[in-house]
C-alpha positions as CSV (number, residue, x, y, z in Angstrom):
1,X,-60.5,38.4,51.0
2,X,-63.1,40.6,49.4
3,X,-61.9,43.5,47.3
4,X,-63.2,45.9,49.8
5,X,-61.0,44.4,52.5
6,X,-57.8,44.8,50.6
7,X,-55.0,47.1,51.7
8,X,-53.3,48.5,48.7
9,X,-50.5,50.8,47.7
10,X,-51.8,53.6,45.5
11,X,-48.9,54.7,43.4
12,X,-49.1,58.4,42.6
13,X,-52.6,59.7,42.5
14,X,-51.7,63.4,42.2
15,X,-53.2,65.4,39.4
16,X,-50.1,67.4,38.6
17,X,-48.8,67.1,35.1
18,X,-46.2,64.4,34.7
19,X,-43.9,65.3,32.0
20,X,-43.1,61.9,30.7
21,X,-42.5,61.5,27.0
22,X,-42.5,58.2,25.3
23,X,-42.7,57.1,21.7
24,X,-46.4,57.0,20.6
25,X,-47.6,55.0,17.7
26,X,-51.0,55.5,16.2
27,X,-51.9,52.9,13.7
28,X,-54.7,53.8,11.4
29,X,-57.1,51.4,9.7
30,X,-58.7,52.6,6.4
31,X,-56.4,53.9,3.8
32,X,-54.0,56.1,5.8
33,X,-50.6,54.6,6.7
34,X,-49.4,54.7,10.3
35,X,-47.3,57.7,11.0
36,X,-43.7,56.8,12.0
37,X,-42.6,57.3,15.6
38,X,-40.3,60.3,15.7
39,X,-36.8,59.9,17.0
40,X,-37.3,63.3,18.6
41,X,-39.7,63.0,21.5
42,X,-40.9,66.6,21.3
43,X,-42.0,65.9,17.7
44,X,-44.6,63.4,19.0
45,X,-46.6,66.1,20.7
46,X,-49.5,67.5,18.5
47,X,-48.7,71.0,17.6
48,X,-52.3,72.1,17.1
49,X,-55.8,71.1,17.9
50,X,-57.4,71.5,14.5
51,X,-59.3,68.4,13.4
52,X,-61.5,68.8,10.3
53,X,-62.7,65.1,10.2
54,X,-63.4,62.3,12.7
55,X,-60.4,60.2,11.8
56,X,-58.1,63.2,12.2
57,X,-59.5,64.1,15.6
58,X,-59.2,60.4,16.8
59,X,-55.7,60.1,15.5
60,X,-54.4,63.3,17.1
61,X,-56.0,62.5,20.4
62,X,-54.5,59.0,20.6
63,X,-51.1,60.4,19.6
64,X,-51.2,63.1,22.3
65,X,-52.6,60.6,24.9
66,X,-49.9,58.0,24.2
67,X,-47.1,60.6,24.6
68,X,-48.4,61.7,28.0
69,X,-49.4,65.1,26.7
70,X,-52.6,65.5,28.7
71,X,-53.0,69.2,27.8
72,X,-53.1,68.6,24.0
73,X,-55.1,65.4,24.3
74,X,-57.7,67.2,26.5
75,X,-58.1,70.1,24.0
76,X,-59.0,67.5,21.4
77,X,-62.0,66.5,23.5
78,X,-65.3,68.3,24.1
79,X,-64.5,68.5,27.8
80,X,-60.9,69.7,28.2
81,X,-61.0,70.3,32.1
82,X,-62.6,67.0,32.9
83,X,-60.5,64.9,30.5
84,X,-57.2,66.6,31.5
85,X,-57.7,65.7,35.2
86,X,-58.5,62.1,34.4
87,X,-55.6,61.7,31.9
88,X,-53.1,63.3,34.2
89,X,-54.2,61.1,37.1
90,X,-53.9,58.0,35.0
91,X,-50.3,58.8,33.9
92,X,-49.1,59.8,37.4
93,X,-50.8,56.7,39.0
94,X,-49.8,54.0,36.5
95,X,-46.3,55.5,35.8
96,X,-46.0,53.6,32.5
97,X,-42.7,52.9,30.9
98,X,-44.5,53.3,27.6
99,X,-47.9,53.5,26.0
100,X,-49.0,52.5,22.5
101,X,-52.3,53.7,21.1
102,X,-53.6,52.1,17.9
103,X,-56.5,53.6,16.0
104,X,-58.9,51.0,14.5
105,X,-61.7,51.5,12.1
106,X,-63.5,54.9,12.1
107,X,-67.1,54.6,11.1
108,X,-68.7,57.0,8.7
109,X,-70.2,60.0,10.3
110,X,-73.9,59.9,10.9
111,X,-74.9,63.5,11.3
112,X,-72.6,65.1,13.9
113,X,-71.2,61.8,15.3
114,X,-68.8,59.0,14.3
115,X,-67.4,56.1,16.2
116,X,-63.7,55.2,16.4
117,X,-62.2,51.9,17.6
118,X,-58.8,51.8,19.4
119,X,-56.4,49.5,21.2
120,X,-54.3,50.8,24.1
121,X,-51.3,49.0,25.4
122,X,-49.6,50.0,28.6
123,X,-46.1,48.8,29.5
124,X,-46.1,49.0,33.3
125,X,-43.7,48.1,36.2
126,X,-41.4,45.2,35.7
127,X,-42.3,44.8,32.1
128,X,-46.0,44.0,32.7
129,X,-48.0,44.7,29.5
130,X,-51.7,45.5,29.8
131,X,-53.7,45.8,26.5
132,X,-57.3,46.4,25.9
133,X,-59.7,47.4,23.1
134,X,-62.4,50.1,23.2
135,X,-64.4,52.6,21.2
136,X,-65.2,56.3,21.6
137,X,-67.4,58.7,19.8
138,X,-66.1,61.7,17.8
139,X,-68.5,64.6,17.6
140,X,-68.6,67.8,15.5
141,X,-68.2,71.1,17.2
142,X,-68.6,73.9,14.6
143,X,-66.2,73.2,11.8
144,X,-64.0,70.9,13.9
145,X,-64.3,67.4,15.3
146,X,-63.6,66.5,18.9
147,X,-63.5,63.2,20.9
148,X,-66.6,63.0,23.0
149,X,-65.2,62.7,26.5
150,X,-66.3,60.1,29.0
151,X,-64.0,58.1,31.3
152,X,-64.6,55.1,29.0
153,X,-62.4,56.9,26.4
154,X,-59.5,56.0,28.8
155,X,-60.7,52.5,29.7
156,X,-63.9,51.0,28.4
157,X,-65.2,50.0,31.9
158,X,-64.4,53.2,33.6
159,X,-67.4,55.3,34.7
160,X,-67.9,58.8,36.0
161,X,-66.2,59.3,39.4
162,X,-64.1,56.2,39.1
163,X,-60.3,56.0,38.6
164,X,-57.5,53.6,38.0
165,X,-55.1,52.6,40.8
166,X,-52.2,50.2,41.1
167,X,-52.4,47.6,43.9
168,X,-49.2,45.9,44.8
169,X,-50.2,43.9,47.8
170,X,-53.3,42.5,49.4
171,X,-53.5,42.3,53.2
172,X,-50.2,41.5,54.9
173,X,-48.9,38.1,53.9
174,X,-45.9,36.0,55.0
175,X,-42.7,36.9,53.2
176,X,-40.3,34.5,55.0
177,X,-41.5,31.4,56.8
178,X,-39.6,29.0,59.0
179,X,-39.2,25.3,58.4
180,X,-42.6,24.6,60.0
181,X,-44.4,27.3,57.9
182,X,-44.5,29.8,60.7
183,X,-44.1,33.4,59.5
184,X,-40.8,35.1,60.3
185,X,-41.2,38.2,58.1
186,X,-44.5,39.5,56.7
187,X,-44.9,41.9,53.8
188,X,-47.6,44.3,52.8
189,X,-48.1,48.0,52.1
190,X,-45.6,48.9,54.8
191,X,-42.9,46.6,53.4
192,X,-41.3,43.6,55.1
193,X,-41.1,43.5,58.9
194,X,-40.8,40.9,61.7
195,X,-43.9,38.8,62.4
196,X,-45.2,38.8,65.9
197,X,-43.4,36.4,68.1
198,X,-40.5,35.8,65.6
199,X,-37.3,37.5,66.5
200,X,-34.1,36.9,64.5
201,X,-32.3,40.2,65.1
202,X,-28.9,39.0,63.8
203,X,-30.5,37.8,60.6
204,X,-33.0,40.6,60.1
205,X,-31.1,42.4,57.3
206,X,-30.3,39.0,55.6
207,X,-33.9,38.0,55.5
208,X,-35.2,41.4,54.5
209,X,-32.6,41.6,51.8
210,X,-33.7,38.3,50.3
211,X,-37.3,39.5,50.3
212,X,-36.4,42.6,48.4
213,X,-34.4,40.5,46.0
214,X,-37.3,38.2,45.3
215,X,-39.6,39.4,42.5
216,X,-43.3,39.5,43.4
217,X,-46.1,38.8,41.0
218,X,-48.5,40.8,43.2
219,X,-49.3,43.7,40.9
220,X,-52.7,44.8,39.6
221,X,-54.5,47.7,38.0
222,X,-57.9,48.1,39.6
223,X,-61.0,50.2,39.0
224,X,-62.0,51.9,42.2
225,X,-64.9,54.2,43.2
226,X,-64.6,57.7,44.8
227,X,-64.0,56.1,48.3
228,X,-61.1,53.9,46.9
229,X,-63.1,50.7,47.2
230,X,-62.0,48.3,44.5
231,X,-64.8,47.5,42.0
232,X,-62.8,45.3,39.6
233,X,-59.3,44.1,38.9
234,X,-58.7,45.0,35.3
235,X,-55.2,43.6,35.0
236,X,-52.9,41.4,37.1
237,X,-53.6,40.1,40.6
238,X,-53.0,41.1,44.2
239,X,-53.9,37.8,45.9
240,X,-51.5,34.9,46.1
241,X,-48.9,36.8,44.1
242,X,-46.1,36.7,46.7
243,X,-44.8,33.3,47.5
244,X,-43.2,33.3,50.9
245,X,-39.5,32.4,51.0
246,X,-39.0,29.2,53.1
247,X,-36.0,29.3,55.4
248,X,-34.5,26.5,57.4
249,X,-34.9,28.6,60.6
250,X,-37.1,27.5,63.5
251,X,-39.1,30.1,65.4
252,X,-39.3,27.7,68.3
253,X,-35.6,26.9,68.5
254,X,-34.7,30.6,68.0
255,X,-37.1,31.6,70.8
256,X,-35.5,29.0,73.2
257,X,-32.0,30.2,72.2
258,X,-32.7,33.9,72.5
259,X,-34.4,33.3,75.9
260,X,-31.4,31.4,77.1
261,X,-28.8,34.0,76.1
262,X,-30.9,36.9,77.3
263,X,-31.0,35.3,80.8
264,X,-27.2,35.4,81.0
265,X,-25.5,38.5,82.5
266,X,-22.3,38.3,80.3
267,X,-21.8,38.0,76.6
268,X,-23.6,34.9,75.3
269,X,-24.1,33.3,71.9
270,X,-26.1,30.2,70.8
271,X,-26.0,28.8,67.2
272,X,-28.1,25.7,66.2
273,X,-27.9,23.6,63.1
274,X,-30.0,20.6,62.0
275,X,-27.4,17.8,61.2
276,X,-29.7,15.8,58.9
277,X,-30.0,18.6,56.3
278,X,-27.6,21.4,57.4
279,X,-30.4,23.8,58.1
280,X,-29.5,26.8,60.3
281,X,-32.1,26.7,63.0
282,X,-31.2,29.6,65.3
283,X,-28.6,32.3,65.7
284,X,-28.9,34.2,68.9
285,X,-26.7,36.5,70.9
286,X,-27.7,38.8,73.8
287,X,-27.3,42.5,74.1
288,X,-24.0,42.1,76.0
289,X,-22.5,40.4,73.0
290,X,-23.5,43.4,70.8
291,X,-25.0,43.3,67.3
292,X,-21.8,42.3,65.4
293,X,-21.3,39.1,63.6
294,X,-19.5,37.2,66.4
295,X,-22.0,34.3,66.3
296,X,-21.4,33.6,62.6
297,X,-17.9,34.8,61.9
298,X,-16.1,35.8,65.1
299,X,-13.0,33.7,65.6
300,X,-11.9,32.6,69.1
301,X,-9.7,30.0,70.8
302,X,-11.9,26.9,71.2
303,X,-10.2,25.5,74.3
304,X,-11.0,21.9,75.1
305,X,-13.9,21.6,72.6
306,X,-11.0,21.2,70.1
307,X,-10.1,17.9,71.8
308,X,-12.8,16.4,69.5
309,X,-10.3,17.1,66.6
310,X,-7.3,16.0,68.7
311,X,-9.0,12.7,69.6
312,X,-9.9,12.2,66.0
313,X,-6.4,12.8,64.8
314,X,-5.0,10.3,67.4
315,X,-7.5,7.7,66.5
316,X,-6.8,8.0,62.8
317,X,-3.1,8.0,63.4
318,X,-3.4,4.8,65.5
319,X,-1.5,6.4,68.4
320,X,-4.4,5.7,70.7
321,X,-7.7,3.9,71.0
322,X,-10.7,4.8,73.2
323,X,-9.7,2.1,75.7
324,X,-6.0,2.8,75.6
325,X,-4.5,3.4,79.1
326,X,-3.0,6.9,79.1
327,X,-1.5,9.0,81.9
328,X,-3.4,12.0,83.2
329,X,-1.1,13.7,85.7
330,X,-1.9,17.1,87.3
331,X,1.0,18.6,85.3
332,X,3.1,17.4,82.5
333,X,6.3,18.8,80.8
334,X,5.9,18.3,77.1
335,X,8.8,19.6,75.1
336,X,9.4,23.1,76.5
337,X,5.7,23.5,77.5
338,X,4.2,22.6,80.9
339,X,0.5,21.8,80.9
340,X,-1.8,21.4,83.9
341,X,-5.3,20.3,84.6
342,X,-7.8,22.2,86.7
343,X,-6.8,20.7,90.1
344,X,-7.2,17.1,89.3
345,X,-4.9,14.1,88.7
346,X,-6.5,11.0,87.3
347,X,-3.5,8.8,87.2
348,X,-3.6,6.4,84.3
349,X,-7.1,6.1,82.7
350,X,-8.6,5.0,79.4
351,X,-8.6,7.7,76.7
352,X,-12.4,8.0,76.8
353,X,-12.2,8.9,80.5
354,X,-9.5,11.5,79.9
355,X,-11.7,13.0,77.2
356,X,-14.8,13.1,79.5
357,X,-12.8,14.8,82.2
358,X,-11.0,17.0,79.7
359,X,-7.5,16.1,80.7
360,X,-5.1,18.7,79.2
361,X,-2.0,16.7,80.0
362,X,-3.3,13.6,78.2
363,X,-4.3,15.5,75.0
364,X,-1.3,17.7,74.9
365,X,0.8,14.6,74.9
366,X,-1.3,13.0,72.2
367,X,-0.9,16.1,70.1
368,X,2.8,16.0,70.4
369,X,2.9,12.5,68.9
370,X,1.0,13.6,65.7
371,X,2.4,14.7,62.4
372,X,2.7,18.4,62.0
373,X,-0.4,18.6,59.9
374,X,-2.4,16.0,61.9
375,X,-4.5,18.5,63.9
376,X,-5.2,20.7,60.9
377,X,-6.3,17.7,58.8
378,X,-8.6,16.5,61.6
379,X,-10.1,20.0,62.0
380,X,-10.7,20.1,58.3
381,X,-12.7,16.9,58.5
382,X,-15.1,18.7,60.8
383,X,-15.5,21.7,58.5
384,X,-13.3,24.1,60.5
385,X,-11.5,25.1,57.3
386,X,-14.5,24.9,55.0
387,X,-15.9,27.9,53.2
388,X,-19.5,28.5,52.3
389,X,-21.4,31.2,50.5
390,X,-24.9,31.3,52.1
391,X,-27.2,33.8,50.5
392,X,-27.8,36.7,52.8
393,X,-25.1,36.0,55.5
394,X,-21.4,36.0,55.8
395,X,-19.8,33.1,57.8
396,X,-16.5,31.9,59.0
397,X,-16.0,28.4,60.4
398,X,-12.5,28.6,61.6
399,X,-8.8,28.7,60.8
400,X,-6.7,25.7,61.7
401,X,-3.3,25.4,60.0
402,X,-0.4,23.0,60.5
403,X,1.6,23.9,63.6
404,X,4.9,25.8,63.1
405,X,6.7,23.8,65.8
406,X,6.4,21.2,68.5
407,X,5.4,23.6,71.2
408,X,2.7,25.2,69.1
409,X,1.3,21.8,68.3
410,X,1.0,20.9,72.0
411,X,-0.9,24.1,72.6
412,X,-3.1,23.6,69.5
413,X,-4.0,20.1,70.9
414,X,-5.9,21.6,73.8
415,X,-7.5,24.4,71.7
416,X,-5.1,27.1,72.5
417,X,-2.1,28.1,70.4
418,X,-3.1,29.4,67.0
419,X,-6.3,27.4,66.6
420,X,-9.3,29.7,65.9
421,X,-13.0,28.8,65.4
422,X,-16.3,30.6,65.3
423,X,-19.4,29.6,67.2
424,X,-20.9,28.8,63.8
425,X,-18.0,26.5,63.1
426,X,-18.3,24.7,66.5
427,X,-22.0,24.0,65.7
428,X,-21.0,22.7,62.3
429,X,-18.4,20.4,64.0
430,X,-21.1,19.0,66.3
431,X,-23.4,18.6,63.4
432,X,-20.8,16.6,61.5
433,X,-20.3,14.2,64.4
434,X,-24.1,13.7,64.6
435,X,-24.6,13.3,60.9
436,X,-21.6,11.1,60.3
437,X,-20.8,13.0,57.1
438,X,-20.0,16.5,55.8
439,X,-22.8,18.9,56.4
440,X,-23.5,21.9,54.1
441,X,-25.1,24.6,56.2
442,X,-27.9,26.4,54.5
443,X,-30.5,29.1,55.3
444,X,-33.0,28.5,52.5
445,X,-34.8,25.6,51.0
446,X,-35.3,27.3,47.6
447,X,-32.8,25.8,45.1
448,X,-32.2,29.3,43.8
449,X,-30.8,30.2,47.2
450,X,-28.8,27.1,47.7
451,X,-25.5,27.4,49.6
452,X,-22.4,27.5,47.3
453,X,-19.5,25.5,48.7
454,X,-16.3,27.3,48.1
455,X,-14.1,24.9,50.1
456,X,-15.4,21.4,50.7
457,X,-14.6,18.9,53.4
458,X,-15.0,15.2,54.1
459,X,-15.9,13.8,57.5
460,X,-13.8,11.4,59.5
461,X,-14.3,7.6,58.9
462,X,-17.4,6.1,60.4
463,X,-15.5,4.0,62.9
464,X,-13.6,7.0,64.2
465,X,-16.8,9.0,64.5
466,X,-18.5,6.2,66.4
467,X,-15.7,6.3,69.0
468,X,-15.9,10.1,69.2
469,X,-19.7,9.9,69.8
470,X,-19.2,7.5,72.6
471,X,-16.7,9.8,74.3
472,X,-18.9,12.8,73.8
473,X,-21.8,11.0,75.4
474,X,-19.6,10.2,78.5
475,X,-18.8,13.9,78.8
476,X,-22.5,14.4,79.7
477,X,-23.1,11.2,81.7
478,X,-19.9,11.3,83.8
479,X,-17.6,14.1,82.7
480,X,-17.5,17.9,82.7
481,X,-21.1,18.4,81.4
482,X,-23.2,16.4,83.8
483,X,-25.4,19.5,84.2
484,X,-27.0,18.3,80.9
485,X,-27.6,14.8,82.1
486,X,-31.3,15.5,82.5
487,X,-31.7,17.2,79.2
488,X,-32.2,14.0,77.2
489,X,-29.6,12.0,75.3
490,X,-27.0,14.8,74.8
491,X,-23.5,14.4,73.3
492,X,-20.9,17.1,73.7
493,X,-17.7,18.6,74.8
494,X,-16.9,21.5,77.1
495,X,-14.1,24.0,76.7
496,X,-12.4,26.8,78.6
497,X,-10.1,28.9,76.4
498,X,-7.7,31.5,77.7
499,X,-7.2,34.7,75.7
500,X,-5.3,37.9,75.9
501,X,-2.9,37.8,78.8
502,X,-4.3,34.5,80.0
503,X,-6.1,36.1,82.9
504,X,-9.5,35.6,81.3
505,X,-11.1,32.7,79.4
506,X,-14.0,31.9,77.2
507,X,-16.6,29.2,78.2
508,X,-17.8,26.7,75.6
509,X,-20.1,23.8,75.2
510,X,-20.7,22.2,71.8
511,X,-22.8,19.1,71.2
512,X,-26.1,17.7,69.9
513,X,-29.3,16.0,70.9
514,X,-31.1,14.1,68.2
515,X,-31.3,16.2,65.1
516,X,-30.2,19.4,66.9
517,X,-26.6,20.4,67.0
518,X,-25.7,23.5,68.9
519,X,-23.0,25.6,70.6
520,X,-23.1,27.8,73.6
521,X,-20.3,30.4,73.7
522,X,-19.8,32.7,76.6
523,X,-17.2,35.4,75.9
524,X,-15.0,36.0,79.0
525,X,-17.0,33.7,81.3
526,X,-13.8,32.1,82.7
527,X,-15.4,28.7,83.0
528,X,-17.4,26.2,80.9
529,X,-19.8,25.5,83.7
530,X,-22.2,28.4,82.9
531,X,-22.2,27.3,79.2
532,X,-23.4,23.9,80.3
533,X,-26.1,25.5,82.5
534,X,-27.2,27.7,79.6
535,X,-27.2,24.7,77.3
536,X,-29.6,22.9,79.6
537,X,-31.9,26.0,79.7
538,X,-31.8,26.2,75.9
539,X,-32.7,22.5,75.5
540,X,-35.5,22.8,78.0
541,X,-37.1,25.4,75.9
542,X,-36.9,23.4,72.6
543,X,-40.2,21.6,72.1
């Protein structure tokens, strides 16, 4: 982009006096020693404007200039009004943390003129140090000597009508990009804001916060003309200075997820994770679900989606195999609890069939045969008790603890009781099944923003997971999620979870297709069927 095409932030620009006092050091060549910087800022201001020789005039001017005293510095020139305006503008625009002015050799006077060399060093924003050398003439005015003012006294390349500006950004540039390089946030003179076509409302503050926390090298001092057109970059750079932060998010997956939840009349959430690398792809919830953190940290009863953990615990304990014949009656009395299915009685069927049809009586019985910590241990193997510190966002996966009694264990086995999971945790559980190993969720690819694992987990054995995958596939091909049968090779589990008085229930579907694990959570939907339908709509939108 040409300099004329840049959009820049002009910091300051007013000509009001900026009363900034810094330590000024004027080092003299020739015989005179450098005057020591005073510990009292007010003592660095020149008390008078008498200069009976060229070196004295140059020294006093540089001292006053370096201390930000434009009034005194200007009176030591032969153009006080013109020099004062330029010096005030430079200080208010550059806003230095400090200025050092060093006097070099002062030539012998030739008639009414002598030449003085100088070095000016500006300490600017974020510790950026800009230093340059120059010369100016000192001329005799009566019995006194004055610095002959031209803009080049301030900076050697500065000419009449020109000024210095700080440019902190070129044209708007990507600040956060998705896994495919598509912009999510852009930054520029107006600060970071959403890129067109990229909507991540639940993650907006997280993404923006990381942009603000990322130091940018985009900073320059430029020489501009009266119209503000850049003539030259004197220090720093404005192009290529900001390196976009690369997230794991996917604009395409998020768009499909947001479109799906927005089409639902109730409260809807979709979270998607990439099993192969743990990348969070999408976090979407509709207006009905509000703007709170329910997708990432809200805890709810998971219902029959938790049968993934119950089946895993039974397989690991050796109390059942996928082909083991198990009873699935309409109702069953287990201890003091009576469980029932949703108007079906399968008789005696293989475990995998009971899983596909989501038989409560079968899995309540299996849960009752497990050790007290069996379900909690299985849930932990899917990350439901793990804890992660992901820069920018707060997450909860779940809370599954050993049952306090036999009845509670039966209820936990079908995802009721005390079992609590978040939509984020359900997506992590599906990702673990798909990956065959523990998955560390992450939002960023930058190692400096890597997820910190506070509580780790280990996935179930490979043989157990192979059986679980087979059963999750049957859920779609011939079980409770056949509405996804035309959505590709999908694996999953449905769930309906009562809450409150039991009159209402949440609807769930969690599963994966290829390298895309996801959950659909419908708060208060009373059935898992709409979650399956929304899952199909979501997958249809993923390219």
